[in-house]
C-alpha positions in Angstrom: 79.1 132.7 95.8 81.4 129.7 95.4 83.6 127.4 97.4 87.0 126.5 96.1 87.5 123.2 94.3 90.7 122.7 96.2 88.7 122.6 99.5 86.4 119.9 98.1 88.8 117.3 96.7 90.6 115.0 99.1 94.0 116.2 100.3 95.1 112.6 100.8 97.2 110.6 98.4 95.0 107.5 98.3 93.2 106.6 95.1 90.8 104.0 96.7 88.9 103.5 99.9 90.7 100.2 100.4 94.1 101.8 100.3 93.0 104.6 102.6 91.5 102.2 105.2 94.4 99.8 105.1 96.9 102.7 105.6 94.9 103.9 108.6 94.8 100.4 110.0 98.5 99.9 109.5 99.2 103.2 111.3 96.9 102.1 114.2 98.7 98.7 114.4 102.1 100.5 114.6 100.7 102.1 117.8 99.6 98.8 119.3 96.0 98.9 118.1 93.3 98.5 117.1 91.7 99.1 120.5 89.5 96.2 121.4 86.4 97.1 123.5 84.2 94.6 125.4 81.1 94.7 127.7 83.5 94.9 130.6 85.6 97.6 128.9 83.1 99.4 126.7 83.8 101.8 123.9 83.6 105.6 124.3 80.1 106.6 125.4 78.8 108.5 122.4 75.2 107.4 123.1 73.0 110.4 122.6 71.1 112.7 120.2 73.0 114.9 117.9 72.2 117.7 115.5 74.1 119.8 113.0 74.6 123.6 113.7 72.5 124.4 110.6 69.6 122.4 112.0 70.0 124.0 115.5 70.0 127.5 113.8 66.8 126.6 111.9 65.1 125.4 115.1 66.2 128.5 117.0 64.9 130.8 114.3 61.6 129.0 114.3 61.4 129.7 118.0 62.3 133.3 117.7 65.9 133.0 119.0 69.4 132.7 117.6 72.0 130.0 117.9 75.7 130.1 117.2 77.9 127.1 117.9 80.9 127.7 120.1 84.3 127.6 118.5 85.0 124.0 119.5 82.0 122.9 117.5 82.6 124.9 114.4 82.7 123.1 111.0 83.9 124.0 107.5 81.4 125.4 105.0 79.2 122.5 103.7 79.8 122.3 100.0 77.7 119.2 99.7 74.5 121.4 100.3 75.6 123.2 97.0 74.0 126.4 98.2 77.5 128.0 98.2 78.7 126.5 94.9 78.8 127.4 91.3 77.6 124.6 89.1 80.8 124.7 87.1 82.8 124.0 90.2 80.7 120.9 91.0 80.9 119.8 87.3 84.7 120.0 87.4 84.6 117.2 90.1 82.8 114.7 87.8 83.7 112.4 84.9 82.2 113.3 81.5 79.2 110.9 81.8 78.3 112.2 85.3 78.8 115.8 84.2 76.3 115.1 81.5 73.8 113.7 84.0 74.2 116.7 86.3 73.7 119.2 83.5 70.6 117.2 82.5 69.2 117.5 86.0 69.8 121.2 86.2 68.4 121.8 82.7 65.1 120.1 83.5 64.8 121.8 86.9 65.4 125.2 85.5 64.2 125.1 81.8 61.4 122.5 81.6 60.3 123.0 85.3 60.4 119.3 85.9 62.3 118.7 89.2 62.1 115.0 89.9 63.3 114.6 93.4 63.2 111.1 94.8 61.7 112.2 98.2 58.7 113.8 96.4 57.6 110.3 95.3 58.6 108.4 98.4 61.4 106.8 96.4 64.5 105.9 98.5 66.7 108.8 99.6 69.9 106.9 98.7 73.3 106.7 100.5 74.6 110.2 99.8 71.4 111.9 101.1 72.5 111.1 104.6 75.1 113.8 104.3 72.6 116.5 103.4 71.1 119.0 105.8 67.7 117.2 105.8 69.1 114.2 107.5 70.5 116.1 110.5 67.5 117.6 112.4 68.1 114.8 114.9 70.5 111.9 114.7 70.8 109.2 117.4 74.2 107.6 118.1 74.3 104.2 119.9 77.8 102.6 120.6 78.4 99.0 121.6 81.5 96.9 121.4 80.2 95.3 118.1 79.0 98.4 116.3 78.2 102.1 116.1 74.6 102.7 115.0 73.4 106.0 113.5 69.7 106.7 113.1 68.2 109.8 111.5 65.1 110.5 109.4 63.9 112.8 106.6 61.4 111.7 104.0 62.5 108.2 105.1 64.8 106.8 107.7 68.6 106.6 107.7 70.0 103.6 109.6 73.7 102.9 109.3 75.7 100.2 111.1 79.5 100.4 111.4 80.5 96.8 112.2 83.6 96.8 114.4 86.2 94.1 113.8 84.6 92.6 110.7 86.2 92.2 107.3 84.7 92.5 103.8 84.2 89.7 101.4 86.4 90.8 98.5 84.7 88.6 95.9 82.3 90.2 93.5 82.3 93.7 91.9 82.8 95.6 95.2 83.7 94.7 98.8 80.6 93.6 100.8 79.5 91.9 104.1 76.4 90.0 103.1 74.9 88.7 99.9 76.2 90.0 96.6 73.4 92.5 96.4 73.8 96.3 96.7 72.2 98.1 99.6 70.7 101.6 99.9 73.1 102.6 102.6 75.8 100.2 101.8 77.6 98.0 104.3 80.4 99.1 106.7 83.3 97.7 108.6 85.2 99.6 111.3 87.9 99.6 114.0 88.7 101.8 117.0 92.0 103.7 117.4 91.6 104.6 121.0 88.6 107.1 121.0 88.5 107.5 117.2 86.4 105.2 115.0 87.6 104.5 111.4 85.2 103.0 108.9 85.0 101.8 105.4 81.6 101.6 103.5 81.0 99.8 100.2 78.2 98.0 98.3 75.8 100.9 97.7 73.0 101.2 95.2 73.7 103.9 92.6 71.4 106.8 93.0 71.1 110.6 93.0 71.1 113.4 95.6 69.0 116.0 93.9 70.6 119.3 93.3 74.1 117.8 93.7 75.0 114.8 91.4 74.5 111.1 90.8 76.9 108.5 92.1 77.7 105.0 90.9 77.8 101.4 92.2 81.5 101.9 92.8 81.0 104.6 95.4 82.9 103.8 98.7 83.8 105.9 101.7 86.3 106.1 104.5 84.7 107.9 107.5 86.5 109.0 110.6 84.6 109.8 113.8 86.5 111.8 116.4 85.2 113.3 119.7 85.0 117.1 120.0 85.2 118.3 123.6 84.4 121.5 125.4 87.0 123.4 127.5 86.1 121.2 130.5 86.8 118.0 128.7 83.2 116.9 128.3 82.0 115.4 125.1 80.3 118.2 123.1 80.1 116.6 119.6 81.5 114.2 117.1 83.6 115.4 114.1 82.7 113.3 111.1 85.3 113.3 108.2 84.2 111.6 105.0 86.4 110.8 102.0 84.3 109.7 98.9 85.8 107.4 96.3 84.0 106.8 93.1 86.3 106.3 90.1 83.3 106.0 87.8 81.6 109.3 88.8 84.5 111.5 90.3 87.7 112.6 88.6 89.4 112.3 92.0 88.3 111.6 95.6 86.2 114.1 97.5 86.2 115.1 101.2 83.6 116.5 103.6 83.9 117.4 107.3 80.7 117.7 109.4 80.2 118.1 113.1 77.4 116.5 115.0 76.6 118.5 118.1 75.4 116.5 121.1 72.0 117.8 122.3 70.8 115.2 124.8 70.9 111.9 126.5 68.9 109.1 124.8 67.0 108.6 128.0 65.9 112.2 128.2 65.2 113.3 124.6 61.9 112.9 122.8 61.3 109.5 121.2 63.0 109.0 117.8 60.5 109.8 115.0 60.5 106.9 112.6 59.3 108.4 109.4 56.9 106.7 106.9 56.6 108.4 103.6 53.0 108.3 102.2 53.0 109.0 98.5 50.6 111.8 97.3 52.8 113.2 94.5 53.4 111.1 91.3 55.6 111.7 88.2 52.9 112.1 85.5 53.8 113.3 82.0 57.3 114.0 83.3 56.4 116.4 86.1 55.4 115.9 89.8 51.7 116.2 90.3 49.7 115.9 93.6 46.6 113.7 93.8 43.9 113.6 96.5 42.7 110.3 97.9 40.2 108.6 95.6 41.9 110.0 92.4 42.2 107.8 89.4 44.8 108.6 86.8 47.0 106.9 84.2 50.5 106.2 85.5 53.6 104.5 84.1 55.5 102.6 86.8 59.2 103.6 86.4 62.2 101.3 86.6 63.5 102.4 90.0 66.9 100.8 89.3 67.3 102.5 85.9 67.5 106.2 86.7 63.8 106.9 86.9 64.2 110.7 86.9 66.1 110.5 83.6 63.5 108.1 82.1 60.8 110.7 82.6 62.9 113.6 81.3 64.0 111.7 78.2 60.5 110.4 77.4 58.6 113.6 77.8 61.1 116.4 77.1 64.0 115.2 75.0 62.3 113.4 72.1 62.8 116.3 69.7 66.0 117.7 71.0 68.8 117.9 68.4 72.1 117.0 69.8 74.8 119.5 68.8 77.6 118.6 66.6 81.0 118.7 68.4 81.6 120.0 71.9 78.9 121.8 73.8 78.2 122.4 77.5 74.6 121.3 76.8 75.7 118.1 75.1 73.2 115.3 76.0 75.1 112.4 74.3 
């Protein structure tokens, strides 16, 4: 199967997250916004637990039943899961260096049987992992006048804060809120346009989402959260539109639309499961190997901030590779 490239790239004219965010802010101001909420006049009540349709289908199948979302909760196909994509289509989105890195990943997963996925080793999941299906079995939304908080968990926990009314410090390599240090899930500012929340995220740690691609320190997003309502006008879910900007990794901005389906009130659902990853699998000799408690084995500690997956592949499997002369789809230069 495949999903068209034209449906993956952003349809908007903006070349940067800053330009996109500022244009949306200007449009909101032209309508008298942004909307300012307070304790006396609180923001839209999005508090609750949410799941994606794919997660609800999985849970239903496990329980011997079926689930299909109603029309007002439908979402586009999820290209970011890459289960509907040809690799060549994904490669066409990337700059030459990040194309090379993606081909390197697929080569070692399929040829050398050395899939080095961060979650296997309790390494951080990284910013882009929050958009994968694994992060959406359950996601808690909490809205206050100062911020929207999202919490989800997979091998580790995803906690994101969208800070309403704040502005980035534009000094340094990328826009940021705190110290000039990148963060695993970045830092975000936001404003309300009535019942729509518009956000800008920056200052992420470069990483990988296995099976998809790597992203750089320059990755930024503009995210737009809109309510989805049932025919009776009740809140049924949140549409989450994401535009990805990374001029180092992407040849042009990308776009993803997801829908978070409301499944319960925070005061009624099971407690949030705060995950703690306990490492039992280690990258030894370039491949993931499980070890039982009490095991002793030689282990080289990787440089987590230096593409540790690539360090293992290049050390153990690429020493005797001869790089081809000229152009090649398997060029590792």
